[in-house]
Backbone as XML, in Angstrom:
<?xml version="1.0"?>
<chain id="A" units="angstrom">
  <residue number="1" name="UNK">
    <atom name="N" x="-4.196" y="8.084" z="55.461"/>
    <atom name="CA" x="-4.227" y="9.299" z="56.236"/>
    <atom name="C" x="-4.669" y="10.436" z="55.313"/>
  </residue>
  <residue number="2" name="UNK">
    <atom name="N" x="-5.538" y="11.295" z="55.804"/>
    <atom name="CA" x="-6.086" y="12.379" z="55.005"/>
    <atom name="C" x="-5.897" y="13.704" z="55.727"/>
  </residue>
  <residue number="3" name="UNK">
    <atom name="N" x="-5.580" y="14.747" z="54.956"/>
    <atom name="CA" x="-5.433" y="16.088" z="55.516"/>
    <atom name="C" x="-6.786" y="16.555" z="56.042"/>
  </residue>
  <residue number="4" name="UNK">
    <atom name="N" x="-6.821" y="17.064" z="57.273"/>
    <atom name="CA" x="-8.073" y="17.517" z="57.874"/>
    <atom name="C" x="-8.535" y="18.846" z="57.296"/>
  </residue>
  <residue number="5" name="UNK">
    <atom name="N" x="-7.638" y="19.601" z="56.665"/>
    <atom name="CA" x="-7.983" y="20.908" z="56.122"/>
    <atom name="C" x="-8.545" y="20.787" z="54.708"/>
  </residue>
  <residue number="6" name="UNK">
    <atom name="N" x="-7.812" y="20.091" z="53.821"/>
    <atom name="CA" x="-8.215" y="20.060" z="52.414"/>
    <atom name="C" x="-8.716" y="18.693" z="51.945"/>
  </residue>
  <residue number="7" name="UNK">
    <atom name="N" x="-8.565" y="17.652" z="52.759"/>
    <atom name="CA" x="-9.033" y="16.321" z="52.376"/>
    <atom name="C" x="-8.072" y="15.556" z="51.478"/>
  </residue>
  <residue number="8" name="UNK">
    <atom name="N" x="-6.887" y="16.112" z="51.251"/>
    <atom name="CA" x="-5.897" y="15.466" z="50.397"/>
    <atom name="C" x="-5.367" y="14.205" z="51.069"/>
  </residue>
  <residue number="9" name="UNK">
    <atom name="N" x="-5.249" y="13.114" z="50.302"/>
    <atom name="CA" x="-4.699" y="11.871" z="50.844"/>
    <atom name="C" x="-3.198" y="12.026" z="51.026"/>
  </residue>
  <residue number="10" name="UNK">
    <atom name="N" x="-2.719" y="11.797" z="52.237"/>
    <atom name="CA" x="-1.303" y="11.937" z="52.562"/>
    <atom name="C" x="-0.625" y="10.572" z="52.530"/>
  </residue>
  <residue number="11" name="UNK">
    <atom name="N" x="0.673" y="10.538" z="52.194"/>
    <atom name="CA" x="1.387" y="9.256" z="52.166"/>
    <atom name="C" x="1.550" y="8.689" z="53.576"/>
  </residue>
  <residue number="12" name="UNK">
    <atom name="N" x="1.690" y="7.390" z="53.645"/>
    <atom name="CA" x="1.916" y="6.701" z="54.906"/>
    <atom name="C" x="3.265" y="7.140" z="55.479"/>
  </residue>
  <residue number="13" name="UNK">
    <atom name="N" x="3.317" y="7.612" z="56.730"/>
    <atom name="CA" x="4.589" y="8.074" z="57.308"/>
    <atom name="C" x="5.681" y="7.002" z="57.294"/>
  </residue>
  <residue number="14" name="UNK">
    <atom name="N" x="5.311" y="5.745" z="57.470"/>
    <atom name="CA" x="6.323" y="4.671" z="57.423"/>
    <atom name="C" x="6.936" y="4.564" z="56.039"/>
  </residue>
  <residue number="15" name="UNK">
    <atom name="N" x="6.098" y="4.690" z="55.009"/>
    <atom name="CA" x="6.593" y="4.632" z="53.625"/>
    <atom name="C" x="7.521" y="5.812" z="53.344"/>
  </residue>
  <residue number="16" name="UNK">
    <atom name="N" x="7.162" y="6.976" z="53.835"/>
    <atom name="CA" x="8.020" y="8.165" z="53.666"/>
    <atom name="C" x="9.358" y="7.932" z="54.350"/>
  </residue>
  <residue number="17" name="UNK">
    <atom name="N" x="9.327" y="7.374" z="55.557"/>
    <atom name="CA" x="10.562" y="7.082" z="56.280"/>
    <atom name="C" x="11.448" y="6.107" z="55.537"/>
  </residue>
  <residue number="18" name="UNK">
    <atom name="N" x="10.846" y="5.053" z="54.989"/>
    <atom name="CA" x="11.626" y="4.069" z="54.232"/>
    <atom name="C" x="12.259" y="4.695" z="53.000"/>
  </residue>
  <residue number="19" name="UNK">
    <atom name="N" x="11.517" y="5.553" z="52.317"/>
    <atom name="CA" x="12.055" y="6.221" z="51.125"/>
    <atom name="C" x="13.185" y="7.186" z="51.498"/>
  </residue>
  <residue number="20" name="UNK">
    <atom name="N" x="13.055" y="7.861" z="52.644"/>
    <atom name="CA" x="14.127" y="8.758" z="53.092"/>
    <atom name="C" x="15.402" y="7.984" z="53.395"/>
  </residue>
  <residue number="21" name="UNK">
    <atom name="N" x="15.264" y="6.848" z="54.063"/>
    <atom name="CA" x="16.433" y="6.017" z="54.367"/>
    <atom name="C" x="17.073" y="5.517" z="53.079"/>
  </residue>
  <residue number="22" name="UNK">
    <atom name="N" x="16.238" y="5.041" z="52.151"/>
    <atom name="CA" x="16.754" y="4.537" z="50.877"/>
    <atom name="C" x="17.492" y="5.658" z="50.124"/>
  </residue>
  <residue number="23" name="UNK">
    <atom name="N" x="16.920" y="6.845" z="50.103"/>
    <atom name="CA" x="17.540" y="7.980" z="49.417"/>
    <atom name="C" x="18.870" y="8.347" z="50.071"/>
  </residue>
  <residue number="24" name="UNK">
    <atom name="N" x="18.892" y="8.394" z="51.392"/>
    <atom name="CA" x="20.135" y="8.730" z="52.102"/>
    <atom name="C" x="21.217" y="7.703" z="51.814"/>
  </residue>
  <residue number="25" name="UNK">
    <atom name="N" x="20.863" y="6.433" z="51.816"/>
    <atom name="CA" x="21.856" y="5.390" z="51.524"/>
    <atom name="C" x="22.404" y="5.535" z="50.115"/>
  </residue>
  <residue number="26" name="UNK">
    <atom name="N" x="21.521" y="5.790" z="49.155"/>
    <atom name="CA" x="21.983" y="5.948" z="47.773"/>
    <atom name="C" x="22.854" y="7.189" z="47.610"/>
  </residue>
  <residue number="27" name="UNK">
    <atom name="N" x="22.563" y="8.242" z="48.380"/>
    <atom name="CA" x="23.354" y="9.473" z="48.289"/>
    <atom name="C" x="24.791" y="9.252" z="48.738"/>
  </residue>
  <residue number="28" name="UNK">
    <atom name="N" x="24.990" y="8.346" z="49.684"/>
    <atom name="CA" x="26.352" y="8.075" z="50.157"/>
    <atom name="C" x="26.935" y="6.815" z="49.531"/>
  </residue>
  <residue number="29" name="UNK">
    <atom name="N" x="26.213" y="6.241" z="48.582"/>
    <atom name="CA" x="26.754" y="5.124" z="47.824"/>
    <atom name="C" x="26.528" y="3.752" z="48.421"/>
  </residue>
  <residue number="30" name="UNK">
    <atom name="N" x="25.524" y="3.587" z="49.269"/>
    <atom name="CA" x="25.220" y="2.288" z="49.854"/>
    <atom name="C" x="24.010" y="1.708" z="49.108"/>
  </residue>
  <residue number="31" name="UNK">
    <atom name="N" x="24.216" y="0.708" z="48.263"/>
    <atom name="CA" x="23.103" y="0.115" z="47.515"/>
    <atom name="C" x="22.102" y="-0.560" z="48.452"/>
  </residue>
  <residue number="32" name="UNK">
    <atom name="N" x="20.863" y="-0.669" z="47.989"/>
    <atom name="CA" x="19.779" y="-1.216" z="48.793"/>
    <atom name="C" x="19.521" y="-2.675" z="48.414"/>
  </residue>
  <residue number="33" name="UNK">
    <atom name="N" x="19.720" y="-3.580" z="49.359"/>
    <atom name="CA" x="19.562" y="-5.013" z="49.104"/>
    <atom name="C" x="18.127" y="-5.372" z="48.731"/>
  </residue>
  <residue number="34" name="UNK">
    <atom name="N" x="17.141" y="-4.799" z="49.419"/>
    <atom name="CA" x="15.747" y="-5.136" z="49.136"/>
    <atom name="C" x="15.359" y="-4.723" z="47.719"/>
  </residue>
  <residue number="35" name="UNK">
    <atom name="N" x="15.866" y="-3.586" z="47.253"/>
    <atom name="CA" x="15.605" y="-3.157" z="45.878"/>
    <atom name="C" x="16.248" y="-4.127" z="44.889"/>
  </residue>
  <residue number="36" name="UNK">
    <atom name="N" x="17.458" y="-4.575" z="45.204"/>
    <atom name="CA" x="18.152" y="-5.554" z="44.369"/>
    <atom name="C" x="17.340" y="-6.849" z="44.251"/>
  </residue>
  <residue number="37" name="UNK">
    <atom name="N" x="16.863" y="-7.358" z="45.393"/>
    <atom name="CA" x="16.090" y="-8.608" z="45.399"/>
    <atom name="C" x="14.804" y="-8.441" z="44.590"/>
  </residue>
  <residue number="38" name="UNK">
    <atom name="N" x="14.114" y="-7.324" z="44.769"/>
    <atom name="CA" x="12.878" y="-7.079" z="44.011"/>
    <atom name="C" x="13.168" y="-7.007" z="42.512"/>
  </residue>
  <residue number="39" name="UNK">
    <atom name="N" x="14.261" y="-6.346" z="42.141"/>
    <atom name="CA" x="14.642" y="-6.256" z="40.730"/>
    <atom name="C" x="14.930" y="-7.634" z="40.142"/>
  </residue>
  <residue number="40" name="UNK">
    <atom name="N" x="15.702" y="-8.445" z="40.893"/>
    <atom name="CA" x="16.038" y="-9.789" z="40.404"/>
    <atom name="C" x="14.777" y="-10.636" z="40.227"/>
  </residue>
  <residue number="41" name="UNK">
    <atom name="N" x="13.860" y="-10.549" z="41.179"/>
    <atom name="CA" x="12.627" y="-11.337" z="41.105"/>
    <atom name="C" x="11.764" y="-10.908" z="39.920"/>
  </residue>
  <residue number="42" name="UNK">
    <atom name="N" x="11.723" y="-9.611" z="39.663"/>
    <atom name="CA" x="10.880" y="-9.094" z="38.583"/>
    <atom name="C" x="11.499" y="-9.289" z="37.199"/>
  </residue>
  <residue number="43" name="UNK">
    <atom name="N" x="12.831" y="-9.120" z="37.106"/>
    <atom name="CA" x="13.474" y="-9.101" z="35.792"/>
    <atom name="C" x="14.327" y="-10.324" z="35.461"/>
  </residue>
  <residue number="44" name="UNK">
    <atom name="N" x="14.752" y="-11.048" z="36.476"/>
    <atom name="CA" x="15.627" y="-12.206" z="36.273"/>
    <atom name="C" x="15.191" y="-13.352" z="37.195"/>
  </residue>
  <residue number="45" name="UNK">
    <atom name="N" x="13.949" y="-13.810" z="37.072"/>
    <atom name="CA" x="13.424" y="-14.792" z="38.041"/>
    <atom name="C" x="14.158" y="-16.127" z="38.058"/>
  </residue>
  <residue number="46" name="UNK">
    <atom name="N" x="14.809" y="-16.499" z="36.973"/>
    <atom name="CA" x="15.495" y="-17.795" z="36.915"/>
    <atom name="C" x="16.946" y="-17.740" z="37.386"/>
  </residue>
  <residue number="47" name="UNK">
    <atom name="N" x="17.465" y="-16.530" z="37.590"/>
    <atom name="CA" x="18.858" y="-16.376" z="38.011"/>
    <atom name="C" x="18.956" y="-16.399" z="39.536"/>
  </residue>
  <residue number="48" name="UNK">
    <atom name="N" x="20.082" y="-16.866" z="40.068"/>
    <atom name="CA" x="20.243" y="-16.884" z="41.528"/>
    <atom name="C" x="20.360" y="-15.468" z="42.095"/>
  </residue>
  <residue number="49" name="UNK">
    <atom name="N" x="19.977" y="-15.319" z="43.348"/>
    <atom name="CA" x="20.051" y="-14.035" z="44.053"/>
    <atom name="C" x="21.157" y="-14.131" z="45.101"/>
  </residue>
  <residue number="50" name="UNK">
    <atom name="N" x="22.028" y="-13.119" z="45.147"/>
    <atom name="CA" x="23.098" y="-13.102" z="46.140"/>
    <atom name="C" x="22.506" y="-12.975" z="47.541"/>
  </residue>
  <residue number="51" name="UNK">
    <atom name="N" x="23.206" y="-13.541" z="48.513"/>
    <atom name="CA" x="22.816" y="-13.328" z="49.904"/>
    <atom name="C" x="23.130" y="-11.878" z="50.262"/>
  </residue>
  <residue number="52" name="UNK">
    <atom name="N" x="22.622" y="-11.420" z="51.392"/>
    <atom name="CA" x="22.887" y="-10.049" z="51.832"/>
    <atom name="C" x="24.393" y="-9.814" z="51.986"/>
  </residue>
  <residue number="53" name="UNK">
    <atom name="N" x="25.107" y="-10.819" z="52.519"/>
    <atom name="CA" x="26.556" y="-10.691" z="52.707"/>
    <atom name="C" x="27.274" y="-10.621" z="51.358"/>
  </residue>
  <residue number="54" name="UNK">
    <atom name="N" x="26.886" y="-11.487" z="50.415"/>
    <atom name="CA" x="27.495" y="-11.459" z="49.076"/>
    <atom name="C" x="27.216" y="-10.129" z="48.389"/>
  </residue>
  <residue number="55" name="UNK">
    <atom name="N" x="25.992" y="-9.632" z="48.530"/>
    <atom name="CA" x="25.612" y="-8.362" z="47.922"/>
    <atom name="C" x="26.462" y="-7.221" z="48.483"/>
  </residue>
  <residue number="56" name="UNK">
    <atom name="N" x="26.620" y="-7.198" z="49.813"/>
    <atom name="CA" x="27.423" y="-6.149" z="50.450"/>
    <atom name="C" x="28.871" y="-6.211" z="49.980"/>
  </residue>
  <residue number="57" name="UNK">
    <atom name="N" x="29.446" y="-7.425" z="49.980"/>
    <atom name="CA" x="30.837" y="-7.594" z="49.553"/>
    <atom name="C" x="30.996" y="-7.169" z="48.089"/>
  </residue>
  <residue number="58" name="UNK">
    <atom name="N" x="30.074" y="-7.582" z="47.239"/>
    <atom name="CA" x="30.112" y="-7.219" z="45.819"/>
    <atom name="C" x="30.023" y="-5.706" z="45.645"/>
  </residue>
  <residue number="59" name="UNK">
    <atom name="N" x="29.137" y="-5.075" z="46.403"/>
    <atom name="CA" x="28.978" y="-3.616" z="46.318"/>
    <atom name="C" x="30.245" y="-2.899" z="46.749"/>
  </residue>
  <residue number="60" name="UNK">
    <atom name="N" x="30.867" y="-3.387" z="47.834"/>
    <atom name="CA" x="32.105" y="-2.780" z="48.311"/>
    <atom name="C" x="33.232" y="-2.944" z="47.294"/>
  </residue>
  <residue number="61" name="UNK">
    <atom name="N" x="33.335" y="-4.129" z="46.696"/>
    <atom name="CA" x="34.375" y="-4.363" z="45.697"/>
    <atom name="C" x="34.164" y="-3.500" z="44.466"/>
  </residue>
  <residue number="62" name="UNK">
    <atom name="N" x="32.909" y="-3.344" z="44.057"/>
    <atom name="CA" x="32.625" y="-2.508" z="42.885"/>
    <atom name="C" x="32.939" y="-1.044" z="43.169"/>
  </residue>
  <residue number="63" name="UNK">
    <atom name="N" x="32.693" y="-0.624" z="44.412"/>
    <atom name="CA" x="32.913" y="0.784" z="44.730"/>
    <atom name="C" x="34.369" y="1.111" z="45.030"/>
  </residue>
  <residue number="64" name="UNK">
    <atom name="N" x="35.028" y="0.260" z="45.806"/>
    <atom name="CA" x="36.369" y="0.580" z="46.284"/>
    <atom name="C" x="37.482" y="-0.246" z="45.648"/>
  </residue>
  <residue number="65" name="UNK">
    <atom name="N" x="37.137" y="-1.161" z="44.786"/>
    <atom name="CA" x="38.151" y="-2.004" z="44.180"/>
    <atom name="C" x="38.321" y="-3.287" z="44.957"/>
  </residue>
  <residue number="66" name="UNK">
    <atom name="N" x="39.199" y="-4.145" z="44.462"/>
    <atom name="CA" x="39.376" y="-5.460" z="45.080"/>
    <atom name="C" x="38.690" y="-6.498" z="44.216"/>
  </residue>
  <residue number="67" name="UNK">
    <atom name="N" x="38.753" y="-7.722" z="44.635"/>
    <atom name="CA" x="38.115" y="-8.787" z="43.858"/>
    <atom name="C" x="38.672" y="-8.844" z="42.454"/>
  </residue>
  <residue number="68" name="UNK">
    <atom name="N" x="37.816" y="-8.672" z="41.465"/>
    <atom name="CA" x="38.221" y="-8.794" z="40.061"/>
    <atom name="C" x="39.097" y="-7.635" z="39.591"/>
  </residue>
  <residue number="69" name="UNK">
    <atom name="N" x="39.107" y="-6.519" z="40.338"/>
    <atom name="CA" x="39.945" y="-5.392" z="39.913"/>
    <atom name="C" x="41.349" y="-5.510" z="40.486"/>
  </residue>
  <residue number="70" name="UNK">
    <atom name="N" x="41.628" y="-6.566" z="41.250"/>
    <atom name="CA" x="42.962" y="-6.789" z="41.780"/>
    <atom name="C" x="43.368" y="-5.822" z="42.875"/>
  </residue>
  <residue number="71" name="UNK">
    <atom name="N" x="42.389" y="-5.249" z="43.593"/>
    <atom name="CA" x="42.702" y="-4.353" z="44.697"/>
    <atom name="C" x="43.000" y="-2.934" z="44.253"/>
  </residue>
  <residue number="72" name="UNK">
    <atom name="N" x="42.840" y="-2.622" z="42.988"/>
    <atom name="CA" x="43.094" y="-1.290" z="42.477"/>
    <atom name="C" x="41.834" y="-0.443" z="42.670"/>
  </residue>
  <residue number="73" name="UNK">
    <atom name="N" x="41.999" y="0.763" z="43.235"/>
    <atom name="CA" x="40.857" y="1.649" z="43.443"/>
    <atom name="C" x="40.223" y="1.981" z="42.107"/>
  </residue>
  <residue number="74" name="UNK">
    <atom name="N" x="38.903" y="1.956" z="42.114"/>
    <atom name="CA" x="38.152" y="2.266" z="40.897"/>
    <atom name="C" x="36.912" y="3.024" z="41.320"/>
  </residue>
  <residue number="75" name="UNK">
    <atom name="N" x="36.735" y="4.239" z="40.849"/>
    <atom name="CA" x="35.599" y="5.033" z="41.291"/>
    <atom name="C" x="34.336" y="4.766" z="40.477"/>
  </residue>
  <residue number="76" name="UNK">
    <atom name="N" x="34.460" y="4.287" z="39.277"/>
    <atom name="CA" x="33.270" y="4.082" z="38.424"/>
    <atom name="C" x="33.245" y="2.686" z="37.841"/>
  </residue>
</chain>
């Protein structure tokens, strides 16, 4: 897409929307599964990748406690 006034190439609106959603999720502390999968594929190709459910559960435990922290709240 190109600006009709100055000819500047504009970003794809769908890509902008995806980035806005990703930013909003990160702002409220919801990690992005697709980013995790891409990172694992690029940096750790031989290691297993968690399922979406495992990733969500792991993220919740890391943020709110539980699992290995024994249910104790932990903010960081």
